[in-house]
MARLO-302054 format. One record per residue (C-alpha): residue in three letters; x, y, z. Coordinates in steps of 0.25 Angstrom, whole numbers, plus 5000, padded with zeros to 4 digits. Last residue first. Example, Ala and Ser with C-alpha at 12.3 -4.5 7.8 and 13.67 -1.06 7.14 Angstrom:
# MARLO-302054
ser505549965029 ala504949825031 
//
This chain:
# MARLO-302054
pro514350285013 lys513150375007 ser512850354992 ala511850244995 ala511050325005 gly510850434995 gly510450334984 ala509450274993 ala508850404998 gly508750454983 leu508150314979 gly507150324991 ala506750474987 glu506650434973 met505750314976 leu504850394985 lys504750504975 arg504350394964 phe503250344974 gln502650474977 glu502550504962 gln501950364960 ala500950394971 gly500550524965 ala500350464951 gly499550354957 met498550444965 ser498250514952 met498050384945 trp497050334955 ser496250464954 lys496250464939 met495850314939 leu494650344948 glu494250464939 asp494250374927 pro493450264933 pro492350354938 leu492350374953 ala491350314962 thr491750164959 ala493150194965 gln492650264977 arg491750144981 thr492850044978 met493850124986 glu492850134998 ala492549984997 val494049954997 leu494250045009 his493149975017 asp493649835014 asn495049875018 leu494549935031 pro493749805034 ala494949725030 val495849805040 asp495949695051 pro496949755061 leu498249685063 gly498449605076 leu499549525070 phe498749395073 arg497549455067 arg498249495054 ala498949365053 glu497649285054 glu496949375044 pro498149355034 thr497949205036 cys498949125044 asp500149035042 val501249085050 glu502649035046 ile503849065056 thr505249065051 met506449065061 lys507849105058 met508949085068 
//
């Protein structure tokens, strides 16, 4: 038996129905803080800090993919 239920509600109504917390004030605070910090630094310094984080994140992602491929290759060769 297969049943389909369609619920028509706003994201706010769904959040309240599921009992999830309202994180809008926290999000607003974080955006305001990031905006304040971004305007406090010169543009070239801001880009340097973003690029340094990006390079580290790319390396971590590459290591994660290599580990996953290694595990998948090892599992595929086992009977």
